[in-house]
N, CA, C and O atoms as a Tripos MOL2 file, in Angstrom:
@<TRIPOS>MOLECULE
protein
  320   319    80     0     0
PROTEIN
NO_CHARGES

@<TRIPOS>ATOM
      1 N         224.7020  206.4390   71.0980 N.3       1 MET1
      2 CA        225.4420  205.5610   71.4820 C.3       1 MET1
      3 C         225.1000  203.9020   71.6030 C.2       1 MET1
      4 O         224.0580  203.4450   72.0730 O.2       1 MET1
      5 N         225.8220  203.4000   71.2590 N.am      2 LYS2
      6 CA        225.3660  201.6380   71.3010 C.3       2 LYS2
      7 C         225.9700  200.7990   72.0210 C.2       2 LYS2
      8 O         227.2000  200.8140   72.0830 O.2       2 LYS2
      9 N         225.1040  199.7660   72.8110 N.am      3 ALA3
     10 CA        225.7040  198.7540   73.3410 C.3       3 ALA3
     11 C         225.2330  197.6180   72.5360 C.2       3 ALA3
     12 O         224.3110  197.3470   71.7660 O.2       3 ALA3
     13 N         226.4520  196.9830   73.1440 N.am      4 ARG4
     14 CA        226.2480  195.6430   72.3710 C.3       4 ARG4
     15 C         226.7460  194.5360   73.4640 C.2       4 ARG4
     16 O         227.9180  194.4950   73.8360 O.2       4 ARG4
     17 N         225.3950  193.3380   74.1050 N.am      5 ILE5
     18 CA        225.6820  192.8480   74.8550 C.3       5 ILE5
     19 C         225.8510  191.3440   74.8340 C.2       5 ILE5
     20 O         225.1060  190.5910   74.2070 O.2       5 ILE5
     21 N         226.4460  191.1240   75.2550 N.am      6 HIS6
     22 CA        226.7420  189.1400   75.2260 C.3       6 HIS6
     23 C         226.0230  188.6200   76.3290 C.2       6 HIS6
     24 O         226.4590  189.1570   77.3470 O.2       6 HIS6
     25 N         224.9850  187.6970   76.6240 N.am      7 ILE7
     26 CA        224.6260  187.1810   77.4510 C.3       7 ILE7
     27 C         224.7890  185.5610   78.0250 C.2       7 ILE7
     28 O         223.8920  184.8930   77.5110 O.2       7 ILE7
     29 N         225.6570  184.7230   78.9330 N.am      8 THR8
     30 CA        226.1260  183.7560   78.4880 C.3       8 THR8
     31 C         225.4910  183.0980   79.6530 C.2       8 THR8
     32 O         224.9940  183.8550   80.4870 O.2       8 THR8
     33 N         225.4030  181.5680   79.8980 N.am      9 LEU9
     34 CA        224.9630  180.7460   81.2500 C.3       9 LEU9
     35 C         226.5450  180.3000   82.1250 C.2       9 LEU9
     36 O         227.4440  179.5320   81.7840 O.2       9 LEU9
     37 N         226.4070  181.0010   83.1270 N.am     10 LYS10
     38 CA        227.9470  180.7490   84.0610 C.3      10 LYS10
     39 C         227.8620  179.4080   83.7860 C.2      10 LYS10
     40 O         226.8660  178.7580   83.4690 O.2      10 LYS10
     41 N         229.4260  178.9210   83.9920 N.am     11 ASN11
     42 CA        229.6740  177.6040   84.0620 C.3      11 ASN11
     43 C         229.2960  176.5800   84.7640 C.2      11 ASN11
     44 O         229.4850  176.9270   85.9300 O.2      11 ASN11
     45 N         228.7850  175.2990   84.7530 N.am     12 GLY12
     46 CA        228.1190  174.4750   85.7190 C.3      12 GLY12
     47 C         226.2470  174.6810   85.7220 C.2      12 GLY12
     48 O         225.3540  174.0760   86.3140 O.2      12 GLY12
     49 N         226.2520  175.5390   85.0010 N.am     13 VAL13
     50 CA        224.8020  175.7170   84.8720 C.3      13 VAL13
     51 C         224.3110  174.6630   83.4450 C.2      13 VAL13
     52 O         224.9910  174.6550   82.4190 O.2      13 VAL13
     53 N         223.4000  174.0560   83.5560 N.am     14 LEU14
     54 CA        222.9600  173.1810   82.6380 C.3      14 LEU14
     55 C         222.3450  173.5290   81.3960 C.2      14 LEU14
     56 O         221.2620  174.0690   81.6210 O.2      14 LEU14
     57 N         222.5750  173.4460   80.2880 N.am     15 ASP15
     58 CA        222.3970  174.4220   78.9610 C.3      15 ASP15
     59 C         221.5250  173.5130   78.1180 C.2      15 ASP15
     60 O         222.2050  173.0560   77.2000 O.2      15 ASP15
     61 N         220.5670  173.1820   78.0940 N.am     16 PRO16
     62 CA        219.6750  171.9200   77.3240 C.3      16 PRO16
     63 C         219.5800  172.3950   75.9400 C.2      16 PRO16
     64 O         219.6280  171.6370   74.9710 O.2      16 PRO16
     65 N         219.4700  173.4150   75.8840 N.am     17 GLN17
     66 CA        219.3390  174.0900   74.2930 C.3      17 GLN17
     67 C         220.4840  173.9810   73.8260 C.2      17 GLN17
     68 O         220.5870  174.0600   72.6020 O.2      17 GLN17
     69 N         221.5300  173.7980   74.5270 N.am     18 GLY18
     70 CA        223.1540  173.9260   73.9870 C.3      18 GLY18
     71 C         223.0160  172.3500   73.3400 C.2      18 GLY18
     72 O         222.9140  171.9920   72.1670 O.2      18 GLY18
     73 N         223.0490  171.7080   74.3750 N.am     19 THR19
     74 CA        222.6810  170.0490   74.7760 C.3      19 THR19
     75 C         222.3910  169.8530   73.1950 C.2      19 THR19
     76 O         223.2420  169.5580   72.3560 O.2      19 THR19
     77 N         221.0880  170.0670   72.9750 N.am     20 ALA20
     78 CA        220.2840  170.0400   71.7250 C.3      20 ALA20
     79 C         220.9240  170.3280   70.2180 C.2      20 ALA20
     80 O         220.9600  169.5500   69.2650 O.2      20 ALA20
     81 N         221.3960  171.6290   70.3000 N.am     21 ILE21
     82 CA        221.9140  172.2730   69.1880 C.3      21 ILE21
     83 C         223.3000  171.3310   68.8580 C.2      21 ILE21
     84 O         223.7450  171.1720   67.7210 O.2      21 ILE21
     85 N         223.8120  170.8160   69.9400 N.am     22 ALA22
     86 CA        225.1880  169.6200   69.6320 C.3      22 ALA22
     87 C         224.7930  168.4760   69.2010 C.2      22 ALA22
     88 O         225.6770  167.7720   68.7120 O.2      22 ALA22
     89 N         223.2030  167.8500   69.2390 N.am     23 GLN23
     90 CA        222.8740  166.8090   69.0020 C.3      23 GLN23
     91 C         222.4030  166.5920   67.1930 C.2      23 GLN23
     92 O         222.3690  165.7220   66.3230 O.2      23 GLN23
     93 N         222.0970  168.0680   67.4110 N.am     24 ALA24
     94 CA        221.5350  168.1380   66.0530 C.3      24 ALA24
     95 C         223.1930  168.4760   64.7220 C.2      24 ALA24
     96 O         223.3100  168.1950   63.5300 O.2      24 ALA24
     97 N         223.9290  168.9950   65.4660 N.am     25 LEU25
     98 CA        225.4680  169.1980   64.5270 C.3      25 LEU25
     99 C         225.8510  167.8660   63.9260 C.2      25 LEU25
    100 O         226.1190  167.6660   62.7420 O.2      25 LEU25
    101 N         225.8360  166.8090   65.1000 N.am     26 HIS26
    102 CA        226.5780  165.5720   65.3110 C.3      26 HIS26
    103 C         225.4470  164.7810   64.3450 C.2      26 HIS26
    104 O         225.7890  163.7730   63.7280 O.2      26 HIS26
    105 N         223.7520  165.4330   64.2370 N.am     27 HIS27
    106 CA        223.3860  164.2880   63.3860 C.3      27 HIS27
    107 C         223.5430  164.6360   62.4530 C.2      27 HIS27
    108 O         223.4600  163.7460   61.6070 O.2      27 HIS27
    109 N         223.9180  166.3060   61.8020 N.am     28 MET28
    110 CA        224.3070  166.6310   60.8110 C.3      28 MET28
    111 C         225.8970  166.4220   59.9970 C.2      28 MET28
    112 O         226.2930  166.9280   58.9470 O.2      28 MET28
    113 N         226.5830  165.4860   60.9340 N.am     29 GLY29
    114 CA        227.8320  165.2700   60.6320 C.3      29 GLY29
    115 C         228.6270  165.8690   61.0130 C.2      29 GLY29
    116 O         229.7530  165.5570   60.6270 O.2      29 GLY29
    117 N         228.5070  166.9300   61.8740 N.am     30 PHE30
    118 CA        229.5580  167.6630   62.6390 C.3      30 PHE30
    119 C         229.8890  167.1910   63.6080 C.2      30 PHE30
    120 O         229.5120  167.7270   64.6500 O.2      30 PHE30
    121 N         230.7770  165.9230   63.6740 N.am     31 ASP31
    122 CA        230.9630  164.5940   64.8570 C.3      31 ASP31
    123 C         232.2960  165.4950   66.1530 C.2      31 ASP31
    124 O         232.5590  165.1150   67.2940 O.2      31 ASP31
    125 N         233.0320  167.0420   65.2070 N.am     32 ALA32
    126 CA        233.9270  167.3970   65.9190 C.3      32 ALA32
    127 C         233.5730  168.2380   66.9620 C.2      32 ALA32
    128 O         234.3790  168.6660   67.7880 O.2      32 ALA32
    129 N         232.2420  168.5180   66.9430 N.am     33 VAL33
    130 CA        231.3040  169.6630   68.0050 C.3      33 VAL33
    131 C         231.7810  168.7920   69.1680 C.2      33 VAL33
    132 O         231.5890  167.5970   68.9440 O.2      33 VAL33
    133 N         232.3710  169.0680   70.3950 N.am     34 LYS34
    134 CA        232.4530  168.3570   71.6100 C.3      34 LYS34
    135 C         231.4580  168.8860   72.4520 C.2      34 LYS34
    136 O         230.9090  168.1290   73.2520 O.2      34 LYS34
    137 N         231.1220  170.1610   72.3860 N.am     35 ASP35
    138 CA        229.9670  170.8140   73.3890 C.3      35 ASP35
    139 C         229.9220  172.0480   72.6280 C.2      35 ASP35
    140 O         230.7270  172.5280   71.8310 O.2      35 ASP35
    141 N         228.2840  172.6400   73.2510 N.am     36 VAL36
    142 CA        227.4690  173.7620   72.6160 C.3      36 VAL36
    143 C         227.5060  174.8110   73.9510 C.2      36 VAL36
    144 O         227.5350  174.2650   75.0540 O.2      36 VAL36
    145 N         227.5070  176.0410   73.9060 N.am     37 ARG37
    146 CA        226.8430  176.6220   75.1010 C.3      37 ARG37
    147 C         226.2480  177.9640   74.1100 C.2      37 ARG37
    148 O         226.9090  178.5240   73.2370 O.2      37 ARG37
    149 N         225.1380  178.2240   74.4210 N.am     38 GLN38
    150 CA        224.4480  179.0800   74.0940 C.3      38 GLN38
    151 C         223.8900  180.3210   74.7240 C.2      38 GLN38
    152 O         223.6530  180.1880   75.9250 O.2      38 GLN38
    153 N         223.6290  181.4660   74.2200 N.am     39 GLY39
    154 CA        223.2640  182.3190   74.5910 C.3      39 GLY39
    155 C         222.5780  183.3570   74.0790 C.2      39 GLY39
    156 O         221.9300  183.0970   73.0650 O.2      39 GLY39
    157 N         222.5190  184.8180   74.6240 N.am     40 LYS40
    158 CA        222.0160  185.5930   73.7980 C.3      40 LYS40
    159 C         222.9120  187.1750   73.6010 C.2      40 LYS40
    160 O         223.6990  187.5900   74.4520 O.2      40 LYS40
    161 N         222.5690  187.9490   72.2260 N.am     41 TYR41
    162 CA        223.0290  189.0530   72.2310 C.3      41 TYR41
    163 C         222.2000  189.7830   71.9810 C.2      41 TYR41
    164 O         221.3310  189.3850   71.2040 O.2      41 TYR41
    165 N         222.1000  191.3310   72.5950 N.am     42 ILE42
    166 CA        221.3420  192.2090   72.3700 C.3      42 ILE42
    167 C         221.9870  193.7170   72.0000 C.2      42 ILE42
    168 O         222.8340  194.2100   72.7440 O.2      42 ILE42
    169 N         221.6160  194.2700   71.0380 N.am     43 GLU43
    170 CA        221.8400  195.6850   70.8470 C.3      43 GLU43
    171 C         221.0780  196.4080   71.4610 C.2      43 GLU43
    172 O         219.8710  196.1720   71.5040 O.2      43 GLU43
    173 N         221.5620  197.3000   71.9790 N.am     44 LEU44
    174 CA        220.7260  198.8160   72.3660 C.3      44 LEU44
    175 C         221.4860  200.2410   72.2700 C.2      44 LEU44
    176 O         222.4870  200.7070   72.8140 O.2      44 LEU44
    177 N         220.2480  200.8700   71.0250 N.am     45 GLU45
    178 CA        220.5720  202.1580   70.8410 C.3      45 GLU45
    179 C         220.2200  202.8460   72.0060 C.2      45 GLU45
    180 O         219.0540  202.7380   72.3870 O.2      45 GLU45
    181 N         221.3340  203.8230   72.9170 N.am     46 LEU46
    182 CA        221.1310  204.4190   73.4840 C.3      46 LEU46
    183 C         221.0520  206.5170   72.9900 C.2      46 LEU46
    184 O         221.3160  207.0410   71.9080 O.2      46 LEU46
    185 N         220.7130  207.0020   73.9570 N.am     47 ALA47
    186 CA        220.3910  208.9410   73.4450 C.3      47 ALA47
    187 C         221.3690  208.8420   74.6980 C.2      47 ALA47
    188 O         220.9080  209.4670   75.6530 O.2      47 ALA47
    189 N         222.4520  208.3000   74.9300 N.am     48 GLU48
    190 CA        223.3660  208.9930   76.2660 C.3      48 GLU48
    191 C         224.4540  209.3740   75.3640 C.2      48 GLU48
    192 O         224.8340  208.6440   74.4490 O.2      48 GLU48
    193 N         224.9620  210.5440   75.6310 N.am     49 THR49
    194 CA        226.2100  210.8030   75.0960 C.3      49 THR49
    195 C         227.4200  210.5110   75.8740 C.2      49 THR49
    196 O         228.5170  210.3390   75.3430 O.2      49 THR49
    197 N         227.1910  210.4520   77.2460 N.am     50 ASP50
    198 CA        228.5200  210.6690   78.2690 C.3      50 ASP50
    199 C         228.6460  208.9150   78.4840 C.2      50 ASP50
    200 O         227.6180  208.3330   78.8330 O.2      50 ASP50
    201 N         229.5580  208.3340   78.3300 N.am     51 ALA51
    202 CA        230.0590  207.0510   77.9870 C.3      51 ALA51
    203 C         229.9440  206.5140   79.5060 C.2      51 ALA51
    204 O         229.2790  205.5590   79.9070 O.2      51 ALA51
    205 N         230.6510  207.2610   80.1320 N.am     52 ALA52
    206 CA        230.1000  206.8730   81.9490 C.3      52 ALA52
    207 C         228.9850  206.3060   82.3120 C.2      52 ALA52
    208 O         228.8720  205.1730   82.7800 O.2      52 ALA52
    209 N         227.8990  207.2980   82.0450 N.am     53 GLN53
    210 CA        226.4410  207.2840   82.1690 C.3      53 GLN53
    211 C         225.7620  206.1760   81.4980 C.2      53 GLN53
    212 O         224.8520  205.5020   81.9800 O.2      53 GLN53
    213 N         226.4050  206.0260   80.0880 N.am     54 ALA54
    214 CA        226.0120  204.7670   79.6680 C.3      54 ALA54
    215 C         226.4810  203.9940   79.7280 C.2      54 ALA54
    216 O         225.9420  203.0930   79.0860 O.2      54 ALA54
    217 N         227.5960  203.6410   80.3470 N.am     55 LYS55
    218 CA        228.1530  202.2910   81.2600 C.3      55 LYS55
    219 C         226.7950  202.3760   82.8800 C.2      55 LYS55
    220 O         226.3040  201.2740   83.1220 O.2      55 LYS55
    221 N         226.4670  203.1580   83.5040 N.am     56 ALA56
    222 CA        226.0000  202.8390   84.5620 C.3      56 ALA56
    223 C         224.7860  202.2920   84.0530 C.2      56 ALA56
    224 O         224.3250  201.2660   84.5530 O.2      56 ALA56
    225 N         224.1420  202.9570   82.9730 N.am     57 LYS57
    226 CA        223.0820  202.6400   82.7030 C.3      57 LYS57
    227 C         222.7780  201.2590   82.2160 C.2      57 LYS57
    228 O         221.6740  200.9330   82.6500 O.2      57 LYS57
    229 N         223.2490  200.4380   81.5790 N.am     58 VAL58
    230 CA        223.5350  199.7980   80.5950 C.3      58 VAL58
    231 C         224.0760  198.4950   81.9630 C.2      58 VAL58
    232 O         223.5800  197.3690   81.9310 O.2      58 VAL58
    233 N         224.8550  198.7890   82.7900 N.am     59 GLU59
    234 CA        224.6050  197.9850   83.6050 C.3      59 GLU59
    235 C         223.6160  197.6830   84.6160 C.2      59 GLU59
    236 O         223.4480  196.5070   84.9380 O.2      59 GLU59
    237 N         222.7810  198.8270   85.2800 N.am     60 LYS60
    238 CA        221.5170  198.6630   85.4570 C.3      60 LYS60
    239 C         220.5010  197.8180   84.6520 C.2      60 LYS60
    240 O         219.8200  196.9250   85.1550 O.2      60 LYS60
    241 N         220.4590  198.2630   83.0940 N.am     61 MET61
    242 CA        219.7320  197.3040   82.4290 C.3      61 MET61
    243 C         220.2430  195.9340   82.9250 C.2      61 MET61
    244 O         219.5110  195.3280   83.7070 O.2      61 MET61
    245 N         221.2870  195.4410   82.5990 N.am     62 CYS62
    246 CA        221.5980  193.9700   82.5660 C.3      62 CYS62
    247 C         221.1780  193.2010   84.0360 C.2      62 CYS62
    248 O         220.5680  192.1480   84.2160 O.2      62 CYS62
    249 N         221.6290  193.9500   84.7880 N.am     63 ALA63
    250 CA        221.5760  193.2490   86.6660 C.3      63 ALA63
    251 C         219.8060  193.6710   86.2100 C.2      63 ALA63
    252 O         219.1110  192.6830   86.4470 O.2      63 ALA63
    253 N         219.3940  194.2450   85.9330 N.am     64 GLY64
    254 CA        217.7450  193.9950   86.4970 C.3      64 GLY64
    255 C         216.9200  193.3830   85.9340 C.2      64 GLY64
    256 O         215.9560  192.8260   86.4600 O.2      64 GLY64
    257 N         217.2780  193.4200   84.4520 N.am     65 LEU65
    258 CA        216.4860  192.8030   83.2980 C.3      65 LEU65
    259 C         216.6470  191.6250   82.3270 C.2      65 LEU65
    260 O         216.0590  190.5780   82.0560 O.2      65 LEU65
    261 N         217.5940  192.2230   81.9860 N.am     66 LEU66
    262 CA        218.2950  191.2590   80.5250 C.3      66 LEU66
    263 C         219.0730  190.1270   81.3460 C.2      66 LEU66
    264 O         218.8690  188.9410   81.0830 O.2      66 LEU66
    265 N         219.7830  190.4370   82.1380 N.am     67 ALA67
    266 CA        220.6780  188.8800   82.6420 C.3      67 ALA67
    267 C         220.0740  188.4310   83.7250 C.2      67 ALA67
    268 O         219.8900  189.2040   84.6660 O.2      67 ALA67
    269 N         219.6550  187.0940   83.7870 N.am     68 ASN68
    270 CA        219.5110  186.5740   85.0350 C.3      68 ASN68
    271 C         220.6060  186.4840   85.6360 C.2      68 ASN68
    272 O         221.1060  185.3720   85.4660 O.2      68 ASN68
    273 N         221.5270  187.5150   86.6020 N.am     69 THR69
    274 CA        222.4730  187.3170   87.1600 C.3      69 THR69
    275 C         222.5930  185.9950   88.2900 C.2      69 THR69
    276 O         223.6570  185.6380   88.7950 O.2      69 THR69
    277 N         221.6790  185.5680   88.4720 N.am     70 VAL70
    278 CA        221.8730  184.0820   89.4010 C.3      70 VAL70
    279 C         222.6640  182.8640   88.5430 C.2      70 VAL70
    280 O         223.7870  182.4430   88.8220 O.2      70 VAL70
    281 N         221.7160  182.3450   87.3080 N.am     71 VAL71
    282 CA        222.3460  182.0510   86.2100 C.3      71 VAL71
    283 C         223.7510  182.1610   85.4360 C.2      71 VAL71
    284 O         224.7030  181.3960   85.2860 O.2      71 VAL71
    285 N         223.4460  183.4470   85.0200 N.am     72 GLU72
    286 CA        223.9530  184.1990   83.4360 C.3      72 GLU72
    287 C         225.1940  184.8060   84.1630 C.2      72 GLU72
    288 O         225.3560  184.9720   85.3720 O.2      72 GLU72
    289 N         225.9520  185.0680   83.2230 N.am     73 ASN73
    290 CA        226.9320  186.4680   83.0270 C.3      73 ASN73
    291 C         226.9500  187.0470   82.0220 C.2      73 ASN73
    292 O         226.9440  186.4070   80.9710 O.2      73 ASN73
    293 N         226.9800  188.4570   82.0200 N.am     74 TYR74
    294 CA        227.2080  189.4770   80.9080 C.3      74 TYR74
    295 C         228.2250  190.2150   80.7240 C.2      74 TYR74
    296 O         228.9690  190.4540   81.6750 O.2      74 TYR74
    297 N         228.4030  190.5880   79.8160 N.am     75 ARG75
    298 CA        229.2260  191.6010   78.9730 C.3      75 ARG75
    299 C         229.0960  192.4460   78.0240 C.2      75 ARG75
    300 O         228.4760  192.0520   77.0360 O.2      75 ARG75
    301 N         229.3820  193.1920   78.0260 N.am     76 TYR76
    302 CA        229.2220  194.5930   76.9020 C.3      76 TYR76
    303 C         230.1630  195.4010   75.9530 C.2      76 TYR76
    304 O         231.3410  195.3880   76.3100 O.2      76 TYR76
    305 N         229.9820  195.8500   75.2250 N.am     77 GLU77
    306 CA        230.7090  197.2160   74.8180 C.3      77 GLU77
    307 C         230.1960  197.8500   74.2430 C.2      77 GLU77
    308 O         229.4230  197.4570   73.3690 O.2      77 GLU77
    309 N         230.5080  199.5820   74.6090 N.am     78 LEU78
    310 CA        229.8540  200.6840   74.0550 C.3      78 LEU78
    311 C         230.5580  201.2730   72.9400 C.2      78 LEU78
    312 O         231.7550  201.5400   73.0350 O.2      78 LEU78
    313 N         230.0720  201.4330   72.1720 N.am     79 GLU79
    314 CA        230.3330  202.2460   70.6630 C.3      79 GLU79
    315 C         229.3910  203.5900   70.8500 C.2      79 GLU79
    316 O         228.3270  203.6700   71.4650 O.2      79 GLU79
    317 N         230.1050  204.6250   70.1330 N.am     80 GLY80
    318 CA        229.9630  205.9240   69.8980 C.3      80 GLY80
    319 C         229.9650  206.8230   70.7570 C.2      80 GLY80
    320 O         229.8230  207.9980   70.4200 O.2      80 GLY80
@<TRIPOS>BOND
     1     1     2 1
     2     2     3 1
     3     3     4 2
     4     3     5 am
     5     5     6 1
     6     6     7 1
     7     7     8 2
     8     7     9 am
     9     9    10 1
    10    10    11 1
    11    11    12 2
    12    11    13 am
    13    13    14 1
    14    14    15 1
    15    15    16 2
    16    15    17 am
    17    17    18 1
    18    18    19 1
    19    19    20 2
    20    19    21 am
    21    21    22 1
    22    22    23 1
    23    23    24 2
    24    23    25 am
    25    25    26 1
    26    26    27 1
    27    27    28 2
    28    27    29 am
    29    29    30 1
    30    30    31 1
    31    31    32 2
    32    31    33 am
    33    33    34 1
    34    34    35 1
    35    35    36 2
    36    35    37 am
    37    37    38 1
    38    38    39 1
    39    39    40 2
    40    39    41 am
    41    41    42 1
    42    42    43 1
    43    43    44 2
    44    43    45 am
    45    45    46 1
    46    46    47 1
    47    47    48 2
    48    47    49 am
    49    49    50 1
    50    50    51 1
    51    51    52 2
    52    51    53 am
    53    53    54 1
    54    54    55 1
    55    55    56 2
    56    55    57 am
    57    57    58 1
    58    58    59 1
    59    59    60 2
    60    59    61 am
    61    61    62 1
    62    62    63 1
    63    63    64 2
    64    63    65 am
    65    65    66 1
    66    66    67 1
    67    67    68 2
    68    67    69 am
    69    69    70 1
    70    70    71 1
    71    71    72 2
    72    71    73 am
    73    73    74 1
    74    74    75 1
    75    75    76 2
    76    75    77 am
    77    77    78 1
    78    78    79 1
    79    79    80 2
    80    79    81 am
    81    81    82 1
    82    82    83 1
    83    83    84 2
    84    83    85 am
    85    85    86 1
    86    86    87 1
    87    87    88 2
    88    87    89 am
    89    89    90 1
    90    90    91 1
    91    91    92 2
    92    91    93 am
    93    93    94 1
    94    94    95 1
    95    95    96 2
    96    95    97 am
    97    97    98 1
    98    98    99 1
    99    99   100 2
   100    99   101 am
   101   101   102 1
   102   102   103 1
   103   103   104 2
   104   103   105 am
   105   105   106 1
   106   106   107 1
   107   107   108 2
   108   107   109 am
   109   109   110 1
   110   110   111 1
   111   111   112 2
   112   111   113 am
   113   113   114 1
   114   114   115 1
   115   115   116 2
   116   115   117 am
   117   117   118 1
   118   118   119 1
   119   119   120 2
   120   119   121 am
   121   121   122 1
   122   122   123 1
   123   123   124 2
   124   123   125 am
   125   125   126 1
   126   126   127 1
   127   127   128 2
   128   127   129 am
   129   129   130 1
   130   130   131 1
   131   131   132 2
   132   131   133 am
   133   133   134 1
   134   134   135 1
   135   135   136 2
   136   135   137 am
   137   137   138 1
   138   138   139 1
   139   139   140 2
   140   139   141 am
   141   141   142 1
   142   142   143 1
   143   143   144 2
   144   143   145 am
   145   145   146 1
   146   146   147 1
   147   147   148 2
   148   147   149 am
   149   149   150 1
   150   150   151 1
   151   151   152 2
   152   151   153 am
   153   153   154 1
   154   154   155 1
   155   155   156 2
   156   155   157 am
   157   157   158 1
   158   158   159 1
   159   159   160 2
   160   159   161 am
   161   161   162 1
   162   162   163 1
   163   163   164 2
   164   163   165 am
   165   165   166 1
   166   166   167 1
   167   167   168 2
   168   167   169 am
   169   169   170 1
   170   170   171 1
   171   171   172 2
   172   171   173 am
   173   173   174 1
   174   174   175 1
   175   175   176 2
   176   175   177 am
   177   177   178 1
   178   178   179 1
   179   179   180 2
   180   179   181 am
   181   181   182 1
   182   182   183 1
   183   183   184 2
   184   183   185 am
   185   185   186 1
   186   186   187 1
   187   187   188 2
   188   187   189 am
   189   189   190 1
   190   190   191 1
   191   191   192 2
   192   191   193 am
   193   193   194 1
   194   194   195 1
   195   195   196 2
   196   195   197 am
   197   197   198 1
   198   198   199 1
   199   199   200 2
   200   199   201 am
   201   201   202 1
   202   202   203 1
   203   203   204 2
   204   203   205 am
   205   205   206 1
   206   206   207 1
   207   207   208 2
   208   207   209 am
   209   209   210 1
   210   210   211 1
   211   211   212 2
   212   211   213 am
   213   213   214 1
   214   214   215 1
   215   215   216 2
   216   215   217 am
   217   217   218 1
   218   218   219 1
   219   219   220 2
   220   219   221 am
   221   221   222 1
   222   222   223 1
   223   223   224 2
   224   223   225 am
   225   225   226 1
   226   226   227 1
   227   227   228 2
   228   227   229 am
   229   229   230 1
   230   230   231 1
   231   231   232 2
   232   231   233 am
   233   233   234 1
   234   234   235 1
   235   235   236 2
   236   235   237 am
   237   237   238 1
   238   238   239 1
   239   239   240 2
   240   239   241 am
   241   241   242 1
   242   242   243 1
   243   243   244 2
   244   243   245 am
   245   245   246 1
   246   246   247 1
   247   247   248 2
   248   247   249 am
   249   249   250 1
   250   250   251 1
   251   251   252 2
   252   251   253 am
   253   253   254 1
   254   254   255 1
   255   255   256 2
   256   255   257 am
   257   257   258 1
   258   258   259 1
   259   259   260 2
   260   259   261 am
   261   261   262 1
   262   262   263 1
   263   263   264 2
   264   263   265 am
   265   265   266 1
   266   266   267 1
   267   267   268 2
   268   267   269 am
   269   269   270 1
   270   270   271 1
   271   271   272 2
   272   271   273 am
   273   273   274 1
   274   274   275 1
   275   275   276 2
   276   275   277 am
   277   277   278 1
   278   278   279 1
   279   279   280 2
   280   279   281 am
   281   281   282 1
   282   282   283 1
   283   283   284 2
   284   283   285 am
   285   285   286 1
   286   286   287 1
   287   287   288 2
   288   287   289 am
   289   289   290 1
   290   290   291 1
   291   291   292 2
   292   291   293 am
   293   293   294 1
   294   294   295 1
   295   295   296 2
   296   295   297 am
   297   297   298 1
   298   298   299 1
   299   299   300 2
   300   299   301 am
   301   301   302 1
   302   302   303 1
   303   303   304 2
   304   303   305 am
   305   305   306 1
   306   306   307 1
   307   307   308 2
   308   307   309 am
   309   309   310 1
   310   310   311 1
   311   311   312 2
   312   311   313 am
   313   313   314 1
   314   314   315 1
   315   315   316 2
   316   315   317 am
   317   317   318 1
   318   318   319 1
   319   319   320 2
@<TRIPOS>SUBSTRUCTURE
     1 MET1         2 RESIDUE 1 A MET
     2 LYS2         6 RESIDUE 1 A LYS
     3 ALA3        10 RESIDUE 1 A ALA
     4 ARG4        14 RESIDUE 1 A ARG
     5 ILE5        18 RESIDUE 1 A ILE
     6 HIS6        22 RESIDUE 1 A HIS
     7 ILE7        26 RESIDUE 1 A ILE
     8 THR8        30 RESIDUE 1 A THR
     9 LEU9        34 RESIDUE 1 A LEU
    10 LYS10       38 RESIDUE 1 A LYS
    11 ASN11       42 RESIDUE 1 A ASN
    12 GLY12       46 RESIDUE 1 A GLY
    13 VAL13       50 RESIDUE 1 A VAL
    14 LEU14       54 RESIDUE 1 A LEU
    15 ASP15       58 RESIDUE 1 A ASP
    16 PRO16       62 RESIDUE 1 A PRO
    17 GLN17       66 RESIDUE 1 A GLN
    18 GLY18       70 RESIDUE 1 A GLY
    19 THR19       74 RESIDUE 1 A THR
    20 ALA20       78 RESIDUE 1 A ALA
    21 ILE21       82 RESIDUE 1 A ILE
    22 ALA22       86 RESIDUE 1 A ALA
    23 GLN23       90 RESIDUE 1 A GLN
    24 ALA24       94 RESIDUE 1 A ALA
    25 LEU25       98 RESIDUE 1 A LEU
    26 HIS26      102 RESIDUE 1 A HIS
    27 HIS27      106 RESIDUE 1 A HIS
    28 MET28      110 RESIDUE 1 A MET
    29 GLY29      114 RESIDUE 1 A GLY
    30 PHE30      118 RESIDUE 1 A PHE
    31 ASP31      122 RESIDUE 1 A ASP
    32 ALA32      126 RESIDUE 1 A ALA
    33 VAL33      130 RESIDUE 1 A VAL
    34 LYS34      134 RESIDUE 1 A LYS
    35 ASP35      138 RESIDUE 1 A ASP
    36 VAL36      142 RESIDUE 1 A VAL
    37 ARG37      146 RESIDUE 1 A ARG
    38 GLN38      150 RESIDUE 1 A GLN
    39 GLY39      154 RESIDUE 1 A GLY
    40 LYS40      158 RESIDUE 1 A LYS
    41 TYR41      162 RESIDUE 1 A TYR
    42 ILE42      166 RESIDUE 1 A ILE
    43 GLU43      170 RESIDUE 1 A GLU
    44 LEU44      174 RESIDUE 1 A LEU
    45 GLU45      178 RESIDUE 1 A GLU
    46 LEU46      182 RESIDUE 1 A LEU
    47 ALA47      186 RESIDUE 1 A ALA
    48 GLU48      190 RESIDUE 1 A GLU
    49 THR49      194 RESIDUE 1 A THR
    50 ASP50      198 RESIDUE 1 A ASP
    51 ALA51      202 RESIDUE 1 A ALA
    52 ALA52      206 RESIDUE 1 A ALA
    53 GLN53      210 RESIDUE 1 A GLN
    54 ALA54      214 RESIDUE 1 A ALA
    55 LYS55      218 RESIDUE 1 A LYS
    56 ALA56      222 RESIDUE 1 A ALA
    57 LYS57      226 RESIDUE 1 A LYS
    58 VAL58      230 RESIDUE 1 A VAL
    59 GLU59      234 RESIDUE 1 A GLU
    60 LYS60      238 RESIDUE 1 A LYS
    61 MET61      242 RESIDUE 1 A MET
    62 CYS62      246 RESIDUE 1 A CYS
    63 ALA63      250 RESIDUE 1 A ALA
    64 GLY64      254 RESIDUE 1 A GLY
    65 LEU65      258 RESIDUE 1 A LEU
    66 LEU66      262 RESIDUE 1 A LEU
    67 ALA67      266 RESIDUE 1 A ALA
    68 ASN68      270 RESIDUE 1 A ASN
    69 THR69      274 RESIDUE 1 A THR
    70 VAL70      278 RESIDUE 1 A VAL
    71 VAL71      282 RESIDUE 1 A VAL
    72 GLU72      286 RESIDUE 1 A GLU
    73 ASN73      290 RESIDUE 1 A ASN
    74 TYR74      294 RESIDUE 1 A TYR
    75 ARG75      298 RESIDUE 1 A ARG
    76 TYR76      302 RESIDUE 1 A TYR
    77 GLU77      306 RESIDUE 1 A GLU
    78 LEU78      310 RESIDUE 1 A LEU
    79 GLU79      314 RESIDUE 1 A GLU
    80 GLY80      318 RESIDUE 1 A GLY
């Protein structure tokens, strides 16, 4: 089973890397870009076949290691 995890900063948390990306895009002539928020994308291949158990394990991985839940949100999809 495959888990696709998207991790983003919570609203209100400063995003200096997003600001740097926005500035670089403006320097490249992309003036229509108003704001950039960057995040992380992680794919995991799980040896789990039960969807409920896979969901529980991915939740535990995200909350325990993959995302800093103080400043980040996460969402995921399971496939397979």
